[in-house]
Steps between C-alpha positions, in 0.01 A plus 500: 500500500287216633497338155881520480545336843257219410688424179831496691376248759347282223836488318683399820244220560549355148881505536488321836267230363730433200806464724327250729383297197857489360648391834242223523574357154881496557474252790398146398255302706655307786728781615824357342601721205848344470362152419358615167846539334653173631571223246408145588798263481592142586812470718757221513866426571811424294635147540822306457460227240710309249482645149615365165512645153519279193498496121273281289643369173386266224622143475427180309550131576765305309674162511878506497576129439377320190598191305464464125404143409688444173486234235803271520470381140340592172174325430133494590313532833374146545343552841449785748403457866480868605247778475515866587503543879602140584722444803792275403783339697868471432571194282145478364458416130329791326530419127589206282664582165528272197815561304479602139679177395250287691213681331652424160559130573142442606339292773542161334876528474533631853307201634759262352680341795824482304521877466436577868436870438196684633585849384321641807683758715360613839520864614541523879444792739816593687319699770163506673258779420194612307460488123434860399527464122465214251623569146455165321227237489496133397587454131696828471841496336781642715868564443763409754532773765157653448305591816210260548368653822591737781515397864488758781612441858225637730749561782676758279207744522614857555351845475661741257480844664532804272669782693520853353867590476469796738390263779788252463664634816192398702501141371776273623568129519333302782254781574158381615201601289127430480357344183129556427311257276214617273244366752648715779693223678845600623811280506840578652790531263874565499684699236764292326742574221494786254453396139753655258243660272299820479157536344546747215144635502426534872864550613455257788755259647381142565568323830406143591291457814461159667173413678470356849323267541514359148183531296419346164386786278452529125770672301459864390256578783497874574581581863564804720810505721517739796856600597547674840708818473486651852417367845484661843399309814401805711364767268281777645181481293167684479190448284530650153198723575693672780762649266425835334704693241514816294385506139851432368540209745836633613405561864321248722353528847280335760257671738586424863251549785658707777178464701144381441401806297817633331704349213827639366703421188813278530725475190618148404707323237354192329662159471367162393131455435238233450136516395382626840812603698789737444829544685578844644854621572675808642214573736444568869199269503516181707255210549350683800413806292137561408452585134212567263453188287176614332372849434837678472448614141474878475583573865719810560830498690311527827143374504220461753368145477248267655610135523239238413522121496404475133344708224129448451 
């Protein structure tokens, strides 16, 4: 009987010790068990800000006004005063042609004062511009009407914008656009007339865009034109990191802080977006609301949180 009682008291002692050890391990040091499950977040506020969405499309420089310098008689190019890239003025002599008859008669006969025929015919530029092509050199034989050179008017520079047909409704005459050069520089532009042609391969419609201020650029330079499609002066925006969604990305929400330690889910609809900001619509949130801008990923509908100034 004494042995039985001793075993009973020993069993009770072991059970009591195990319970005290379990109670001790369930309580973290510091006496604040609820802090262990709180997620650290960075809080912020929505803001009203202007937002704009745009489309970027390919474009190329072109010159719309050219002059073909043509031979006014059949003969030989006696003298040429122009080279590729030369700036010429209206009325300037560009070529001198010797007629075929003068070439047959020879220099000695032409120098006879009784004949009084030189056989030399000047070719004059009708407009000012830049020589962009030269087709004949001194000594070449040309027929009347052949193009000796091509003159381009620099002031006729335009940008040919290729617009996919499905976006034609977004592109209209006199609309302001931004033109980006290959070096990153941006120039303002205005959409002009629609050209009556469609590119068969790319199915794009060409528009002419004028630049302001005027810039001298080489022809066939590839550019990027940004066309604004939407604009709102007072959009309610939040950082992109504040918006969460389901796997199908059909439902979107933002975590709002109802106090310093509790965040709840607020459904939203998305509007315009940029690289860092996104517009939210159909929501009860206002600029005074406190929201989770970092650390919201994976939080449940109602979550215990600990705001911090920044993640370490």
